[in-house]
Every structure is written in C-alpha cells, then in structure tokens.
C-alpha positions as CSV (number, residue, x, y, z in Angstrom):
1,M,0.0,0.1,0.0
2,L,1.1,3.6,-0.6
3,L,0.6,4.6,3.1
4,S,0.4,2.4,6.1
5,S,-3.0,1.4,7.6
6,S,-2.2,3.9,10.4
7,S,-1.2,6.6,8.2
8,S,-3.0,10.0,8.3
9,L,-2.3,13.7,8.0
10,R,-0.9,16.4,10.3
11,F,-1.7,19.9,8.8
12,L,0.3,22.8,9.9
13,S,-1.0,25.9,8.2
14,S,1.8,28.4,8.3
15,C,1.0,31.9,7.6
16,R,4.4,33.3,6.9
17,A,4.8,35.2,3.6
18,F,8.0,35.1,1.4
19,S,8.9,37.4,-1.4
20,V,7.2,36.9,-4.8
21,A,9.3,34.8,-7.1
22,K,8.7,33.5,-10.4
23,R,7.9,29.7,-10.5
24,T,10.1,27.3,-12.0
25,F,8.1,24.9,-14.2
26,A,8.8,21.3,-15.2
27,S,10.2,22.2,-18.4
28,S,11.2,25.5,-20.1
29,S,8.8,24.7,-23.0
30,L,5.8,25.2,-20.7
31,S,6.4,29.1,-20.4
32,L,5.9,29.1,-24.2
33,R,2.2,27.8,-23.8
34,L,1.2,31.1,-22.3
35,S,1.2,32.4,-25.7
36,Q,-1.7,30.2,-26.8
37,N,-4.4,32.7,-26.1
38,D,-7.1,31.3,-28.0
39,W,-8.8,27.9,-28.1
40,E,-8.3,27.3,-31.6
41,S,-4.5,26.9,-30.9
42,L,-5.1,24.2,-28.4
43,I,-8.4,22.3,-29.5
44,T,-7.9,20.3,-32.6
45,S,-11.5,18.6,-32.6
46,P,-14.0,20.5,-34.5
47,V,-16.7,19.0,-32.5
48,L,-15.3,20.0,-29.2
49,L,-14.5,23.4,-30.3
50,Q,-18.1,24.0,-31.8
51,R,-19.6,22.8,-28.4
52,L,-17.3,25.1,-26.4
53,Q,-18.1,27.9,-28.5
54,S,-22.0,27.4,-28.6
55,E,-22.6,26.1,-25.0
56,L,-19.8,28.1,-23.0
57,P,-19.6,31.2,-24.9
58,T,-18.2,33.4,-22.3
59,I,-15.3,30.9,-21.7
60,Y,-14.8,30.5,-25.5
61,R,-14.7,34.4,-25.9
62,S,-12.3,35.0,-23.0
63,G,-9.8,32.2,-24.2
64,P,-8.0,29.8,-22.2
65,S,-6.7,30.7,-18.6
66,E,-3.1,30.5,-17.7
67,I,-3.5,27.0,-16.3
68,Q,-5.8,25.8,-19.1
69,S,-3.0,26.9,-21.7
70,L,-0.3,25.3,-19.5
71,A,-1.7,22.0,-18.9
72,F,-3.4,21.2,-22.3
73,S,-0.7,19.2,-24.1
74,S,0.6,17.3,-21.0
75,V,-2.7,16.2,-20.2
76,Q,-3.9,15.4,-23.7
77,E,-0.8,13.4,-24.3
78,G,-1.4,11.1,-21.3
79,R,1.7,12.2,-19.1
80,N,1.2,12.2,-15.4
81,V,0.9,15.8,-14.1
82,I,0.4,17.9,-11.0
83,L,-1.6,20.8,-11.7
84,G,-1.7,23.8,-9.3
85,A,-3.5,27.1,-9.8
86,E,-5.4,29.7,-7.6
87,T,-9.1,29.3,-6.9
88,G,-11.6,30.4,-9.8
89,T,-9.1,29.9,-12.7
90,G,-10.8,27.1,-14.7
91,K,-9.0,24.2,-13.3
92,T,-11.9,21.6,-14.0
93,L,-11.7,22.6,-17.9
94,A,-7.9,22.5,-17.6
95,Y,-8.1,18.8,-17.4
96,L,-11.7,18.0,-18.9
97,L,-10.9,19.9,-22.4
98,P,-7.5,18.3,-23.5
99,W,-8.8,14.8,-22.2
100,M,-12.1,15.3,-24.3
101,N,-10.0,16.5,-27.3
102,A,-7.7,13.4,-27.1
103,V,-10.8,11.0,-26.9
104,L,-12.6,12.8,-29.8
105,E,-9.2,12.8,-32.1
106,E,-8.6,9.1,-31.3
107,R,-12.0,8.3,-32.7
108,L,-11.2,9.7,-36.0
109,T,-8.6,7.0,-36.5
110,K,-10.9,4.1,-35.4
111,D,-14.3,2.8,-36.6
112,S,-17.0,2.6,-33.9
113,N,-16.9,-1.0,-33.3
114,Q,-13.1,-0.9,-32.6
115,W,-13.3,1.9,-30.0
116,D,-16.5,0.2,-28.4
117,A,-14.5,-3.1,-28.0
118,V,-11.3,-1.4,-26.6
119,Q,-12.8,-0.3,-23.2
120,A,-14.8,-2.5,-21.1
121,F,-15.2,-0.1,-18.1
122,A,-14.2,3.4,-18.9
123,K,-11.5,5.5,-20.2
124,A,-11.1,7.8,-17.2
125,V,-12.2,8.3,-13.8
126,V,-12.4,11.9,-12.0
127,L,-12.4,11.7,-8.4
128,V,-13.5,14.7,-6.2
129,P,-14.2,14.8,-2.3
130,N,-17.9,14.9,-2.0
131,K,-21.2,14.5,-4.0
132,E,-21.9,18.2,-4.8
133,L,-18.4,18.3,-6.5
134,V,-19.4,15.2,-8.5
135,Q,-22.5,17.1,-9.6
136,Q,-20.4,20.1,-10.7
137,V,-17.9,18.2,-12.6
138,V,-20.8,16.6,-14.6
139,R,-22.6,20.0,-14.8
140,M,-19.5,21.2,-16.5
141,A,-18.7,18.2,-18.6
142,L,-22.1,17.7,-20.1
143,P,-22.4,20.5,-22.6
144,L,-19.0,19.4,-23.9
145,A,-19.7,15.7,-24.0
146,G,-22.9,16.4,-26.1
147,G,-25.9,17.3,-23.8
148,P,-28.0,15.4,-21.6
149,S,-28.1,12.2,-23.8
150,A,-24.1,11.9,-22.8
151,L,-25.2,11.3,-19.4
152,V,-25.7,7.5,-19.2
153,Y,-26.1,7.2,-15.6
154,D,-26.6,9.9,-12.8
155,G,-26.4,7.5,-9.9
156,K,-29.9,6.7,-10.0
157,V,-31.5,6.3,-13.4
158,L,-29.8,4.5,-16.2
159,Q,-30.2,6.1,-19.8
160,E,-29.0,3.5,-22.3
161,N,-29.9,4.0,-25.9
162,D,-28.8,2.9,-29.3
163,N,-27.2,6.2,-30.3
164,D,-24.2,5.6,-32.6
165,D,-23.1,9.2,-32.5
166,D,-19.3,8.7,-32.0
167,S,-19.1,12.4,-31.0
168,L,-20.8,11.6,-27.7
169,I,-18.6,11.2,-24.8
170,R,-20.4,8.8,-22.5
171,L,-20.5,10.0,-18.8
172,A,-21.6,8.3,-15.6
173,V,-21.8,9.1,-11.9
174,L,-20.5,6.1,-9.7
175,P,-22.3,6.4,-6.4
176,G,-21.3,4.7,-3.1
177,G,-22.6,1.5,-1.5
178,M,-21.6,-0.8,-4.4
179,D,-19.3,-3.6,-3.2
180,E,-19.0,-5.2,-6.7
181,P,-18.5,-3.9,-10.1
182,N,-21.6,-5.6,-11.2
183,D,-23.7,-3.6,-8.9
184,F,-22.9,-0.5,-11.2
185,A,-25.9,-0.6,-13.6
186,P,-23.7,0.8,-16.7
187,F,-21.1,-1.9,-16.3
188,R,-23.8,-4.5,-16.0
189,R,-26.3,-3.5,-18.5
190,C,-24.9,-1.1,-21.1
191,T,-23.8,-2.5,-24.5
192,K,-21.2,0.3,-24.9
193,P,-18.6,1.4,-22.5
194,L,-18.3,4.6,-20.7
195,D,-15.8,7.1,-21.5
196,L,-15.7,9.0,-18.4
197,I,-16.8,8.1,-14.6
198,V,-17.1,10.9,-11.9
199,S,-17.0,9.6,-8.3
200,T,-15.3,9.8,-5.0
201,P,-12.6,7.8,-3.4
202,A,-15.1,6.4,-0.9
203,A,-17.3,5.0,-3.7
204,L,-14.4,3.5,-5.8
205,G,-12.1,2.6,-3.1
206,P,-13.8,-0.8,-1.9
207,W,-13.2,-2.3,-5.2
208,A,-9.5,-1.9,-4.9
209,L,-9.5,-4.0,-1.7
210,N,-10.2,-7.2,-4.0
211,P,-7.3,-8.3,-6.2
212,K,-9.8,-10.1,-8.5
213,H,-11.0,-6.6,-9.6
214,V,-7.5,-5.5,-10.8
215,A,-8.9,-5.6,-14.4
216,I,-11.2,-2.9,-13.6
217,F,-8.4,-0.7,-12.7
218,A,-6.1,-1.8,-15.5
219,D,-9.1,-0.7,-17.8
220,I,-9.1,2.8,-16.8
221,Q,-6.4,4.8,-18.8
222,S,-6.5,8.0,-16.7
223,L,-7.1,8.8,-13.0
224,I,-7.8,12.5,-12.5
225,V,-7.7,13.4,-8.7
226,D,-9.4,16.9,-8.2
227,E,-9.1,19.0,-5.0
228,A,-6.0,16.6,-4.5
229,D,-4.8,18.4,-1.3
230,M,-8.1,17.9,0.3
231,L,-8.1,14.2,-0.7
232,L,-4.8,13.7,0.9
233,D,-6.2,14.9,4.2
234,G,-8.1,13.6,7.3
235,G,-11.0,11.3,6.5
236,Y,-10.6,11.2,2.8
237,V,-6.8,9.8,2.8
238,R,-7.6,6.2,3.4
239,A,-10.3,5.9,0.7
240,L,-7.8,7.7,-1.8
241,E,-5.1,5.4,-0.6
242,Q,-7.2,2.2,-1.6
243,V,-7.9,3.7,-5.1
244,L,-4.2,4.5,-5.8
245,M,-3.5,0.8,-4.4
246,G,-5.9,-0.5,-7.0
247,F,-4.2,1.4,-9.9
248,R,-0.7,0.7,-8.6
249,R,-1.6,-3.1,-8.6
250,A,-2.9,-2.8,-12.1
251,D,0.5,-1.1,-13.2
252,R,2.6,-3.7,-11.7
253,T,0.7,-6.7,-13.1
254,I,-1.2,-6.1,-16.3
255,H,0.5,-3.1,-17.5
256,S,4.1,-4.3,-16.5
257,T,4.4,-5.8,-19.9
258,E,2.8,-2.9,-21.9
259,Q,3.7,0.6,-22.7
260,R,0.5,2.1,-21.2
261,P,0.5,2.5,-17.5
262,T,-2.1,4.7,-16.0
263,Q,-1.9,8.4,-16.5
264,Y,-2.2,10.0,-13.0
265,V,-3.6,13.8,-12.9
266,F,-3.5,15.6,-9.5
267,V,-5.3,19.0,-9.4
268,A,-5.5,21.5,-6.6
269,A,-5.8,25.1,-5.6
270,T,-3.5,24.8,-2.9
271,L,-0.5,22.5,-2.9
272,P,1.2,22.7,0.7
273,D,5.0,22.8,-0.1
274,S,6.7,23.6,3.1
275,G,8.6,20.7,4.7
276,L,10.0,17.1,3.7
277,R,6.6,15.6,4.2
278,S,4.4,18.1,2.6
279,V,1.7,17.3,0.2
280,D,3.9,18.7,-2.5
281,A,6.8,16.6,-1.5
282,Y,4.6,13.5,-1.2
283,L,3.3,13.7,-4.7
284,K,6.7,14.3,-6.2
285,K,8.0,11.3,-4.2
286,K,5.3,8.9,-5.3
287,F,4.9,10.2,-8.8
288,P,8.4,11.2,-9.8
289,S,7.7,11.4,-13.3
290,A,4.8,13.9,-13.1
291,E,5.1,17.2,-14.7
292,Y,4.7,19.9,-12.0
293,I,2.6,22.8,-13.7
294,T,1.6,25.7,-11.6
295,T,0.6,29.2,-12.2
296,A,2.4,32.3,-11.2
297,N,-0.3,33.3,-8.7
298,L,-0.6,30.1,-6.9
299,H,-0.6,30.6,-3.0
300,N,-1.0,34.2,-3.5
301,A,-2.5,36.0,-0.4
302,K,-5.1,37.8,-2.5
303,H,-6.3,36.6,-5.7
304,E,-6.9,38.6,-8.8
305,G,-10.6,38.9,-8.7
306,L,-10.5,40.1,-5.0
307,L,-10.4,43.7,-5.1
308,E,-10.2,44.5,-1.2
309,T,-10.5,42.8,2.0
310,Q,-11.8,44.5,5.3
311,W,-10.6,43.2,8.6
312,I,-12.8,43.9,11.8
313,A,-11.7,43.1,15.2
314,L,-14.9,42.1,17.3
315,E,-15.0,39.6,20.1
316,S,-18.7,38.9,20.9
317,K,-21.2,37.1,18.6
318,Q,-23.8,39.9,19.1
319,E,-21.5,42.9,17.9
320,R,-20.4,40.8,15.0
321,M,-24.2,40.1,14.0
322,K,-25.2,43.7,14.6
323,A,-22.4,44.8,12.3
324,V,-23.3,42.1,9.7
325,V,-26.9,43.2,9.7
326,E,-26.1,46.8,9.2
327,M,-23.6,45.8,6.5
328,L,-26.4,43.8,4.5
329,S,-28.8,46.5,4.8
330,Q,-26.3,49.1,3.4
331,H,-25.2,46.7,0.7
332,Q,-29.0,46.1,-0.2
333,Q,-29.6,49.9,-0.6
334,Q,-26.4,50.4,-2.6
335,Q,-26.7,47.5,-4.9
336,G,-30.6,47.5,-5.3
337,S,-32.0,44.2,-6.9
338,E,-29.0,43.4,-9.2
339,G,-28.9,39.7,-8.1
340,E,-25.8,40.3,-6.0
341,K,-24.5,37.0,-4.2
342,I,-23.1,37.0,-0.8
343,M,-21.5,34.1,1.1
344,I,-21.3,34.2,5.1
345,F,-18.8,31.5,6.2
346,L,-18.9,29.9,10.0
347,N,-16.8,27.2,11.4
348,S,-19.6,24.7,12.5
349,V,-23.2,23.4,11.6
350,Q,-24.6,24.9,15.0
351,D,-22.9,28.3,14.4
352,V,-24.5,28.3,10.9
353,E,-27.9,27.5,12.3
354,N,-27.7,30.0,14.9
355,A,-26.4,32.9,12.6
356,S,-29.1,32.1,10.1
357,A,-31.7,32.2,12.8
358,A,-30.5,35.5,13.9
359,L,-30.5,37.1,10.5
360,Q,-34.0,35.9,9.9
361,R,-35.1,37.3,12.9
362,A,-33.5,40.7,11.9
363,G,-35.4,40.6,8.8
364,V,-32.6,39.2,6.5
365,S,-33.6,36.4,4.2
366,V,-30.8,33.7,4.0
367,L,-30.1,30.3,2.6
368,R,-28.5,27.6,5.0
369,Y,-25.8,25.3,3.6
370,H,-24.1,22.6,5.7
371,A,-23.3,18.8,5.8
372,K,-26.3,18.2,8.1
373,L,-28.8,19.0,5.4
374,N,-29.5,16.1,3.1
375,L,-28.2,16.0,-0.5
376,Q,-31.6,17.1,-2.2
377,E,-31.7,20.0,0.3
378,R,-28.1,21.0,-0.4
379,T,-28.7,20.6,-4.2
380,E,-32.0,22.7,-4.0
381,T,-30.2,25.4,-1.9
382,L,-27.4,25.7,-4.4
383,E,-29.5,26.0,-7.4
384,A,-31.7,28.8,-5.6
385,F,-28.4,30.5,-4.8
386,R,-27.1,30.1,-8.5
387,Q,-30.5,31.2,-10.0
388,S,-30.9,34.5,-7.8
389,T,-28.9,36.6,-10.4
390,A,-31.5,35.5,-13.1
391,N,-34.1,36.4,-10.9
392,G,-32.7,39.8,-10.2
393,Q,-32.8,39.0,-6.3
394,S,-29.9,39.4,-3.9
395,S,-29.1,36.1,-2.3
396,I,-27.1,35.3,0.8
397,L,-25.7,31.7,1.6
398,V,-24.9,31.1,5.2
399,C,-22.5,28.2,5.2
400,T,-19.8,25.9,6.6
401,D,-16.6,25.1,4.6
402,L,-18.5,22.5,2.8
403,A,-19.1,25.5,0.3
404,S,-15.5,26.7,0.4
405,R,-14.1,24.0,-1.9
406,G,-14.8,23.7,-5.7
407,L,-18.2,25.0,-5.9
408,D,-18.5,27.5,-8.9
409,V,-21.3,29.9,-8.2
410,P,-21.5,32.7,-10.7
411,D,-21.3,36.4,-9.4
412,V,-20.5,36.0,-5.8
413,T,-19.4,39.6,-5.0
414,L,-18.9,39.6,-1.2
415,V,-17.6,36.9,1.1
416,I,-18.1,37.5,4.9
417,Q,-16.1,35.2,7.4
418,L,-18.2,35.9,10.3
419,Q,-15.6,33.4,12.0
420,F,-12.1,33.5,10.9
421,A,-11.1,30.4,8.8
422,T,-9.3,27.7,11.0
423,N,-6.3,27.6,8.7
424,V,-4.8,29.6,5.9
425,V,-5.8,27.1,3.3
426,T,-9.3,27.4,4.1
427,H,-9.1,31.1,4.1
428,L,-7.8,31.1,0.6
429,H,-10.7,28.7,-0.5
430,R,-13.2,30.9,1.1
431,M,-12.0,34.1,-0.4
432,G,-11.8,32.2,-3.8
433,R,-15.5,32.0,-4.0
434,C,-15.9,35.7,-5.1
435,G,-14.5,37.4,-8.2
436,R,-13.8,34.2,-10.1
437,R,-12.5,34.1,-13.8
438,N,-15.2,34.3,-16.4
439,H,-17.7,35.8,-13.9
440,S,-19.0,39.3,-14.6
441,K,-18.1,40.7,-11.3
442,K,-15.3,41.5,-8.9
443,G,-15.4,40.5,-5.4
444,R,-14.4,41.9,-1.9
445,G,-14.1,40.2,1.6
446,I,-15.2,41.3,5.1
447,I,-13.4,39.2,7.9
448,F,-14.2,39.4,11.7
449,F,-11.4,38.1,14.0
450,S,-10.8,37.8,17.8
451,E,-7.9,39.1,19.7
452,Q,-6.4,35.7,20.1
453,E,-6.2,35.5,16.1
454,E,-4.9,38.9,15.6
455,P,-1.2,37.9,15.5
456,L,-2.2,35.4,12.4
457,V,-4.5,38.1,10.8
458,N,-1.6,40.6,10.8
459,V,0.7,38.1,8.8
460,V,-2.2,37.5,6.2
461,R,-2.9,41.1,6.0
462,Q,0.9,42.0,5.4
463,A,1.0,39.3,2.7
464,E,-2.2,40.7,1.1
465,E,-0.7,44.3,1.3
466,Q,2.7,43.4,-0.3
467,Q,1.0,40.9,-2.8
468,E,3.1,37.9,-1.5
469,K,2.4,34.2,-1.4
470,M,1.5,32.2,1.6
471,T,3.8,29.3,2.8
472,L,1.4,26.4,3.3
473,Q,2.5,23.2,5.3
474,Q,0.3,20.0,5.2
475,D,2.4,17.1,6.3
476,V,1.9,13.6,5.3
477,M,2.5,11.9,8.6
478,E,3.0,8.2,9.8
479,E,0.2,8.9,12.4
480,L,-1.7,11.9,13.5
481,T,-1.7,12.7,17.4
482,D,-4.2,14.9,19.0
483,D,-1.6,16.7,21.1
484,F,0.7,19.0,19.2
485,D,3.3,20.7,21.3
486,A,2.2,24.2,20.5
487,D,3.7,27.0,22.6
488,E,0.7,28.5,24.6
489,N,2.5,31.7,24.9
490,A,3.1,32.1,21.1
491,S,-0.2,34.2,20.7
492,Q,1.7,37.3,19.5
493,P,4.4,36.3,17.0
494,S,5.9,38.8,14.7
495,P,5.5,38.0,11.1
496,S,9.2,37.1,10.7
497,D,8.9,34.5,13.5
498,L,8.1,31.4,11.4
499,A,8.3,28.8,14.2
500,K,5.8,30.8,16.5
501,V,3.5,31.4,13.7
502,Q,3.4,27.7,12.8
503,Q,2.7,26.9,16.5
504,A,-0.1,29.3,16.6
505,F,-1.8,28.5,13.4
506,S,-1.5,24.6,13.4
507,R,-3.0,22.2,15.6
508,K,-4.8,19.7,13.2
509,R,-5.4,22.4,10.7
510,G,-6.7,24.6,13.5
511,F,-5.6,26.9,16.1
512,T,-4.5,25.9,19.6
513,K,-6.3,24.4,22.5
514,K,-6.3,27.9,24.1
515,R,-8.7,29.2,21.5
516,K,-11.0,26.2,21.9
517,K,-11.1,27.0,25.6
518,L,-11.7,30.5,25.2
519,R,-14.8,29.8,23.1
520,R,-16.2,27.4,25.6
521,L,-15.7,29.9,28.4
522,E,-17.4,32.5,26.3
523,E,-20.4,30.3,25.5
524,G,-20.6,28.8,29.0
525,E,-20.3,32.0,31.0
526,E,-22.0,34.6,28.8
527,Q,-24.5,32.4,27.1
528,R,-24.2,34.3,24.0
529,Q,-26.2,33.2,21.0
530,Y,-26.4,34.6,17.5
C-alpha cells in the first residue's frame, strides 16, 4: 500500500509570507504555452471546439486561462501531471478539455466497433471529495460531452440508448455503496462502454481491496484527482489510498508488460509545499515522472478577482451580528436588486444554524448550507443561490466550509467570514468563492476576528498588502496525534518568526487548544447566542 494502515495527516498551516518569485516549471517549454491565448491553438477537434463556442460562449470568448493553456498538451498526451492554480481559474476545464480532445481525436482513427470493444469499463475516472463536486464536474462536462444524452447514469437512473453518435462522450456517476463492479448499472447492462466516470474515493475505493478486480483498474487509462490536497487529508486519505493501491496493482501486473501505464493527474488550488513530508513533496516522491505545472499566482494571499478585504476586530457574537445586519442593509440599499450574491462563512453547523436564525429574526432572508442537510436539500439550496441573479434578487448563503471548496457559483461579490477560517488554506478557498474568472463581477471580503487571532491576521494582512505568496504546510505523517506541542505563549508572534506562527496556526489544521478553551468559556459563562 502507498501508506501504512495507520497513516494520516497533520496539517500545519503556516502564515508566513515570502517574497514573490517566479515559479520554475517542469520544463522550459511550458512557459511558451502562455502565448496560446485562443482555443483554436489548443483544441483540434472541430466538434469539441464548436460545443465550447455554443455552450460556454463566455469561456470561449475569454480564451484559455493560464493553467488551461499550460496544462493542455501534457494532459492530452497522457503524461502524469500535478496541476496547481489559484481558485477560480478554470482547473476543471484544464483537465476536461484536453482529455476530451484526445478522446474525440482518437476516434477519427478508429471505427465505432473498434473503439467500443477497446474499453470494457471506462477510459477515465475523475475523483472529487463529495457529491456536490461530483454534480459540478458533471454539470461542466455535459455540454462539452454532447448534452443530456451523454449522461448514461446519474447515480440513480440508467439512460441507455442505441445512439451511435461517436461524437458523444459517455458519462456516468458512480455512487457509493456498491461492493462489486456488477452492482454498477452501466457496467452490468450497457452495450457500450463509458468514457468518463465521476465519483469519490469512498465509492471507488472498496473495489480496490479485492485483487480480483484488478482488470477494472487496468481498464481505466486516466485517473484524475481533483481537490488533491483535500483528498490527501483527514478522513479522505484512506479511501484515496485504496484507489491508488488498485491502480498501482494494475500497473505492476497487467501494465508491466505494456507501454501504457495509468495516467495520473492531480489538481489543486493549494499544494502545501513547506517541509519534507508536505503534500507537494509526497506527490513528487510517489509520482516522480509527473510534470509539475503551476501558475504564477498560486498561493498568493489575495487572488486577482478580489478587489479589497476589510478586517474587523470584534469579540462578541452579538456585536458581529449587529455589524453584519447593518452591512447587509447598506449593501442592499447600494446594490438594489441586481442579483448580488453574498456568502457568509462560519466554522460549524450549529453556528450556521444560529447565525441564520438571527439574521432571519433581523429581517434578512438567507439560505443555509451545511453537511447536516441532506443532499437534495443542499442541491436545491445551491440551485436557488445560483438562480438568484437570473431572478434579479439578492441572495445570501450562510454556510460552513462545505461550500468553500470547488463550488463554482456565478457572480458572488462578497464573502463574509463571520468567524475567521481555522487555517490559511481554508481562508484562501473561502475568499476564492468571489471574483472568479469568467464571472462578470469582482469581489470583496469582510473578515471578523478575535484578539487571539490577531497575530495571525496581521501576517495574512501583510501578505495581502505586499501581494505575496503564503507558505502552506500540510504534512503527510505516519500517524496523527491529538496533542501538538504548541507554545501556548506564542499568541503574538511577529511576522518574521515562522516557528511561533506555525505553532499558533497549526493544531490539526486549526488553532490552539487555548482558542477552543476561550470559546467554551465564552459560550458557557456569557451564554451568547447569535
């Protein structure tokens, strides 16, 4: 196995910023791809180019982003790749478009019977952390794959037809709870193989435990791991470990006599790179042949679409809520009914519930989004939030960090952190929800923080003001202990004192015990509610 059964991760989120320097790419030729500023210079399939132009016209007109241009040939040619680009820059299309282009171009050299017989299961699998992101990848892929008829299986309903259109890229969702491949309806009942499966490690992982399923993993030519740093963390890592074990077994056995091992593509908006056991170091060690392709703005403290950030020091929940209500009222008066979208982040489900109730009592209509809502409720909430612009209404989403990763909602103009993020990676992802590429509006942020968080806030603010990158640390460890020896006196480190900053901004991707203790005292003694 790639990791021991007791393996886990310790995430040490460091806030120290270092001077901006140009990234060194895997090869000098990569920089030349930046000159490819139109899709015609990349996409060779007329069908795919026409779909992009008609179905995603804004993206077509704006041309490829930096990461889309840099990644295209490497993904298309089947190389192992590690892609890193800041939030909102089009990473999903950075792997979907070159992969689809390769599939469609390959079919020009084969008749339909030949390509149908080659794959018994699927050409590629995209893995993401959760069901919402599965739906989002499918949502992005379908227009390019040929429309609704390309979706063979949505996880519930099988849509098998006799359509012989070779321009269709056949997609399916692999849901969880299937112990055997034959439980998967497309695998059991479809006469044609799939091209792309979108799933989670938790759904695919159990198949890898049984060596008899090695042919399944050998059949898949490309494994694409999106939100890779998240999947190499906490509760996700063991499921991903199982999946990687299945593919490595296939590479060692079936592919050992061939020239076509699995293509591995890892994609992330953050690639923690500080330390010998960081996610970055881990991927480079396990996949030494992979090209490392990143954008110049990766890990920047402030992404391009974020115009400004306002930092507000307030301790009590009541004061914060009063300030937020006033801000939202002013925002509504200034913006009118232009369909503005606002996301308000908190750190727990209960805090989301309490804050939502308080805002409703103050006459502010909000939507709630967190993991305790069932999938249908979350899906309906996201759709209502997305459609608010079309309805000409302002919409406010009060949410946990379930909404901070990967979700692409058009025209979010304001992100409010009613509670400061528990680590710098989460902070970057939260702020990345607004001002995203190909969206019509820029964004701004409002962040509330406490006295205990002030030293860390100062480091982030300095990095933003100086337009510097953040140093991120997420270690792949042999075991995860609950007790990290953080200096409880390191509550006021200077920005230059990295060791103390790491201590204060670490503890299992969080702050120190001291902060948790103070929160309990605040809630217990003062009984403050939103």
